[in-house]
C-alpha positions in Angstrom: 33.7 246.8 45.9 37.6 247.7 45.3 37.9 250.7 46.6 39.8 253.7 44.5 43.4 254.2 45.0 44.0 258.2 45.6 45.5 259.8 42.8 49.3 260.8 42.1 48.6 264.5 43.7 46.4 263.6 46.7 49.9 261.5 47.3 52.2 263.6 46.5 50.4 266.0 49.0 50.3 263.2 51.6 53.6 262.5 51.5 54.8 265.8 51.8 52.3 266.6 55.1 53.8 263.0 56.4 57.8 264.1 55.9 57.0 267.5 58.2 55.0 265.4 60.6 57.6 262.5 60.6 60.2 265.5 61.2 58.8 266.9 64.2 58.0 263.7 66.1 61.7 263.0 65.6 62.4 266.1 67.0 60.0 265.6 70.2 61.9 264.6 73.6 60.7 261.2 74.4 60.0 262.6 78.3 56.9 263.9 76.4 55.5 261.0 75.1 52.6 258.8 77.7 54.4 257.2 80.5 56.3 253.9 80.0 59.7 253.0 78.9 59.8 252.8 75.0 63.5 252.8 74.2 63.2 249.6 72.8 60.3 250.3 70.6 62.9 253.0 68.9 64.5 251.3 65.9 61.0 249.0 65.2 59.1 252.8 65.1 62.3 253.9 62.4 61.6 251.1 60.4 57.8 251.6 59.6 57.8 255.1 60.0 60.4 255.1 56.3 58.4 252.2 55.0 55.4 254.4 55.0 57.3 257.2 53.9 58.9 255.0 50.7 55.4 253.7 50.0 53.7 257.2 49.9 56.5 258.3 48.1 56.5 256.0 45.2 52.4 256.4 45.2 52.8 259.8 44.6 55.4 259.4 41.8 53.0 257.0 39.7 51.1 253.8 39.7 54.0 252.0 36.9 56.5 250.0 39.1 58.1 249.8 35.7 58.9 253.6 36.0 59.2 253.4 39.4 62.8 251.2 38.8 64.3 254.6 37.9 63.6 256.6 41.0 63.5 253.7 43.5 66.8 254.5 43.7 66.2 257.6 44.3 63.6 257.5 46.8 65.9 255.6 49.1 68.3 258.2 49.0 66.1 260.8 50.0 65.1 258.5 52.6 68.2 257.9 53.9 69.3 261.3 53.8 66.4 262.6 55.8 66.6 259.6 58.7 70.6 260.4 58.3 70.0 264.6 59.3 67.4 263.4 61.9 70.2 261.2 64.1 72.5 264.2 63.3 69.9 266.5 64.9 69.1 264.2 68.1 72.8 264.4 68.7 73.8 267.6 68.0 70.8 269.9 69.5 70.0 269.9 73.5 67.2 267.6 73.0 65.9 265.7 76.5 66.3 262.1 76.4 66.8 261.9 72.4 70.3 261.0 71.3 71.8 259.5 67.6 72.0 256.0 66.9 73.3 254.3 64.1 71.4 250.6 64.7 68.2 253.4 64.8 70.0 254.9 60.8 70.1 251.1 60.0 66.4 250.7 60.8 65.2 253.7 58.8 67.4 251.9 56.0 66.0 248.8 56.0 62.5 250.0 56.4 62.8 252.5 53.3 64.0 249.3 51.2 60.7 247.3 52.5 58.2 250.0 52.0 59.9 250.6 48.0 59.7 246.6 47.6 56.1 245.9 49.0 55.1 249.2 47.3 56.4 247.6 43.7 54.6 244.5 44.2 51.1 246.0 45.6 51.6 248.6 42.4 52.3 245.3 39.8 49.5 243.1 41.2 46.8 246.0 40.7 48.0 247.5 37.8 45.5 248.2 35.1 47.9 249.4 32.2 47.0 251.7 30.0 50.1 251.2 27.0 48.2 248.7 25.2 45.8 251.2 23.7 44.9 251.0 20.3 44.5 254.1 18.0 43.0 254.0 15.2 44.6 255.5 11.8 42.7 256.4 9.1 42.3 254.1 6.4 44.0 251.3 8.3 41.4 249.8 10.6 40.2 247.1 8.6 44.2 246.4 7.5 44.9 242.5 8.3 48.2 242.2 10.9 50.5 239.4 10.0 53.8 238.1 12.0 56.4 239.3 11.6 59.9 236.9 10.8 62.4 238.9 8.6 62.4 235.6 6.1 60.6 235.5 3.4 59.2 231.6 3.1 58.8 231.6 7.0 55.0 233.3 7.7 55.5 233.0 11.4 57.8 231.4 14.4 56.9 229.5 17.3 56.6 233.1 19.7 53.7 234.2 17.5 51.2 231.9 18.6 48.6 233.6 20.5 48.7 231.9 23.7 52.5 231.9 24.4 52.7 234.7 26.3 49.6 233.8 28.7 51.8 230.4 29.1 54.8 232.5 30.3 53.2 234.6 32.5 50.5 231.8 34.1 53.7 230.1 34.9 55.8 233.3 36.7 53.1 235.0 37.9 53.3 237.6 35.0 51.1 240.1 33.3 50.5 239.7 29.4 49.6 243.0 27.1 49.8 244.2 24.0 51.5 247.6 22.8 50.0 248.7 19.9 49.6 252.5 19.3 48.3 252.9 16.3 47.0 250.2 13.3 50.1 249.3 11.7 52.0 247.1 14.6 51.1 245.6 17.6 53.8 244.0 19.9 52.9 241.1 22.3 54.6 241.2 25.4 55.2 240.0 28.9 55.6 242.4 31.6 57.1 241.1 35.2 57.4 243.9 37.4 60.4 244.8 36.5 61.1 244.4 32.6 58.9 244.5 29.4 59.9 241.7 27.3 58.6 240.1 24.0 59.4 237.7 24.6 60.9 236.5 28.4 62.8 232.9 27.8 62.5 232.9 24.3 65.0 233.6 21.2 62.4 235.7 19.9 59.5 238.8 20.3 56.3 238.7 18.4 55.7 241.5 16.6 52.8 241.5 13.7 52.5 244.4 11.3 49.6 245.3 8.5 52.3 246.4 5.7 55.5 247.6 5.0 57.6 245.4 7.4 61.2 246.9 6.8 59.3 250.7 7.8 56.9 249.2 11.0 60.4 247.7 12.4 61.7 251.1 12.2 58.9 252.6 13.9 58.5 249.6 16.7 61.9 250.3 17.3 61.8 254.4 17.4 58.2 253.3 19.9 60.1 251.7 22.2 63.3 253.6 22.3 60.8 257.2 23.3 59.0 254.8 25.6 62.1 254.8 27.8 64.1 258.0 27.2 60.7 260.5 27.4 58.6 258.4 28.9 60.6 257.3 31.6 59.9 253.6 31.2 63.2 251.3 32.9 63.2 247.8 31.3 61.9 247.5 27.8 63.2 244.0 25.9 62.6 243.2 22.4 63.8 240.1 20.9 63.9 239.6 16.7 65.7 237.6 14.2 67.6 240.1 12.0 68.5 239.4 8.4 71.5 240.6 6.6 75.4 239.7 7.0 75.6 240.8 10.3 77.5 240.0 13.3 75.4 239.8 17.1 76.6 238.0 20.1 74.1 235.1 19.8 72.5 233.7 17.1 69.5 231.1 15.9 70.2 228.0 13.7 68.2 227.5 11.0 67.7 224.2 8.4 65.9 224.8 5.2 63.1 221.6 5.2 63.3 218.8 2.1 59.6 217.4 1.5 61.3 214.2 2.2 63.5 212.5 5.0 65.1 210.9 2.4 66.0 213.7 0.5 67.3 215.6 3.5 69.5 212.9 4.8 71.2 212.8 1.4 71.9 216.7 1.8 73.9 216.0 4.8 77.7 214.9 4.7 79.3 211.7 4.7 80.9 212.6 8.0 77.2 213.7 9.7 75.5 210.4 8.0 78.2 208.4 9.5 77.8 209.5 13.2 73.5 209.4 13.3 73.9 205.6 11.5 76.8 205.1 14.5 74.5 206.0 17.3 71.9 203.4 16.1 73.9 201.0 16.4 75.6 202.2 19.7 72.1 200.9 21.1 70.3 204.4 21.3 67.0 204.2 20.7 64.3 207.5 20.6 60.8 207.9 21.9 58.4 210.8 21.2 55.2 212.1 23.3 54.1 214.2 25.5 53.0 214.7 29.3 53.7 210.6 29.5 57.1 211.1 29.2 57.4 214.6 30.7 58.6 213.4 34.4 62.0 211.4 32.6 62.6 214.7 30.4 62.8 216.7 33.4 65.1 215.0 35.3 67.6 214.4 32.1 67.2 217.9 31.9 67.6 219.6 35.6 70.6 217.5 35.8 72.3 218.6 32.8 71.2 222.3 33.7 72.9 222.0 37.2 76.7 220.6 35.2 76.5 223.6 33.0 76.1 225.7 36.2 72.7 227.4 34.8 69.3 227.2 36.8 66.7 224.5 35.2 62.9 226.4 34.0 60.4 224.9 36.7 58.9 221.9 36.1 55.7 223.5 35.8 56.7 226.0 32.7 56.8 222.6 30.4 53.8 221.2 32.4 51.3 224.8 31.1 53.2 224.6 27.8 51.9 220.4 27.0 48.7 221.8 28.4 48.0 224.8 26.4 50.4 225.5 23.3 47.1 224.4 21.7 46.3 224.2 17.8 50.0 223.2 17.1 52.6 220.8 18.7 54.4 220.9 21.9 56.0 217.6 22.5 59.1 215.6 24.4 61.7 213.4 22.3 63.8 210.5 24.5 66.6 209.1 23.6 67.4 205.5 25.7 70.1 203.7 25.9 68.8 199.8 28.1 65.7 201.6 28.8 67.8 204.5 30.3 66.8 207.3 29.5 70.7 209.6 28.6 68.9 212.4 26.3 65.8 214.5 26.2 64.4 217.2 23.9 61.3 220.1 24.0 60.1 221.2 20.9 57.1 223.2 19.6 55.9 224.5 16.0 53.7 226.6 14.3 52.7 227.5 11.3 55.5 225.0 9.7 58.6 226.1 12.1 59.7 223.8 14.2 61.8 224.5 16.8 63.7 222.2 19.9 63.6 224.7 22.3 65.3 222.4 25.6 68.0 220.0 24.9 70.0 218.0 26.8 72.1 215.0 26.6 74.1 212.9 30.1 77.4 213.5 29.8 78.9 210.3 30.5 76.7 208.7 27.2 77.8 211.6 24.9 81.0 209.6 22.9 77.4 207.4 21.8 75.9 209.8 19.6 72.6 210.8 21.3 72.9 214.2 19.9 73.0 213.2 16.7 70.3 210.8 16.6 67.6 213.0 18.9 67.9 215.9 16.2 67.7 213.3 13.3 64.6 211.5 14.5 63.2 215.0 15.5 64.0 216.7 12.2 62.2 213.7 10.5 59.1 214.3 12.5 59.2 218.0 11.9 59.2 217.1 8.0 55.9 214.5 8.8 54.3 217.6 9.8 54.4 219.1 7.2 57.2 221.9 8.3 59.4 224.1 6.0 62.3 224.8 8.6 63.7 222.9 11.6 65.4 225.5 14.5 68.2 224.1 16.7 67.9 226.9 18.8 70.2 229.9 19.7 74.0 229.5 20.4 77.4 231.5 20.7 78.9 232.1 17.5 82.0 229.6 16.8 81.2 227.9 19.9 81.1 223.9 20.4 77.6 224.2 20.1 77.5 226.2 17.4 79.8 224.3 15.1 78.1 221.0 16.0 74.8 223.0 14.7 76.4 224.0 11.5 77.0 220.6 10.2 74.1 220.0 9.5 74.0 222.7 6.8 72.2 225.3 8.8 72.2 228.7 8.6 73.0 231.5 11.3 70.1 233.8 11.6 71.6 236.6 14.4 69.2 237.9 17.7 69.1 241.9 17.6 67.9 242.0 20.8 66.7 245.6 21.7 67.4 246.3 25.3 66.9 250.1 26.9 68.7 250.6 29.2 71.3 248.2 28.4 72.4 245.9 31.1 75.3 246.8 33.3 75.4 243.3 35.5 74.6 240.2 33.7 73.1 237.8 36.1 74.6 235.5 33.5 78.4 236.2 34.2 78.4 236.0 37.7 80.0 233.0 38.7 79.3 232.8 42.3 75.6 232.1 41.9 77.1 228.5 40.0 79.1 227.8 42.6 76.6 228.4 45.3 74.2 225.9 43.6 76.3 223.6 42.2 76.9 222.7 46.3 73.7 222.2 47.3 72.0 218.8 47.3 69.6 218.3 44.2 66.1 219.1 45.1 67.6 222.4 46.8 70.0 223.0 44.4 66.9 222.6 41.8 64.6 224.7 43.5 67.2 227.6 44.0 68.3 227.5 40.1 64.2 227.7 39.3 64.4 230.9 41.0 67.5 231.9 39.5 66.2 230.9 35.8 63.1 232.6 36.3 64.4 235.9 36.3 67.2 234.9 33.4 65.5 234.6 30.5 
């Protein structure tokens, strides 16, 4: 039987009593201890004592690690200030056998950091979050929920697949939850222990609404803002496609599909058709499959991400996607030259929406137009599945990748990412990280990249 953890109020009393006892013990002369020289143990005792203090202090502030992240720096400041004054008093007061030490202060700081880290991990694993409480609204209980996409004729996105949050959580050791404050809307989320995200590693979130989409979207935005500003949650992110002629830092490129590939091909420019045909004349051929192609896909994908200075998602992520993304399509395309894999892609589809999520071609072979042949055959595959929309994925407006996608008569979908609080440091912009893993041997660099990629979503 699992023991019930004490309440916040009990932890608050324990923390106060502990801090008083800790202060008294720091001023007790060493000669008052039992016989034996324990001087060499003092730094370790400092570290342990402030580890316990940080653990208790955070426990007194609640059980949600997302809330603690906004106050954890203050817990560290309090612990460091207390440790500093204890060291100052030991040096200033005529207490036999005690003296101030920068080593002891550093040990205390290390202990406080360790206590905060351990408490966050412990609480995250034991968390039973109460955010997902469903409150029925009179007259709305039976209203069916439908996927929100912001675009007519597109009933759902790949992120609305019911298994996707669980796949993400299973891969990275995170947790799923649904935010549903009333019966009119719900938002599928993944709690990473650092943030609530809908959804990490994807361009879109997963909002479900009962009626009046525009009004519900505003309600959801306001609710998330209140969670941050009023309830003190640090780290909330909702990724959603936006409609209208607006400019954003990232856009997705979508293509409306024709009933047949012949009609689709006729809508392409002559220059685009020439490049697709030339790829075939260059000896490139494509292959479509599933888990049997995973090793070859991942080899090209991981090495391509390495050349870009970006971390690759772990192989386990794609394994879980192939195994658990059921009742919909998840699969791999390869492009070969004389049997050698020179390009690869991983695709998902759901309710007629087909998306190329991960794409890579080896640089020495890009002049042979493998990207054109891959996308052409993947568009044909989407049409064969009866899909209405093909997504090329996201890119930066005006960049080279975006211009490549525009050749296919795509339309831009602005990606409006609501983030509370607004990020001040972007890991994607830290070039020193890229330089480090480019210098590492490939096997070690790939593992390092997997860890970094986990948190750059």
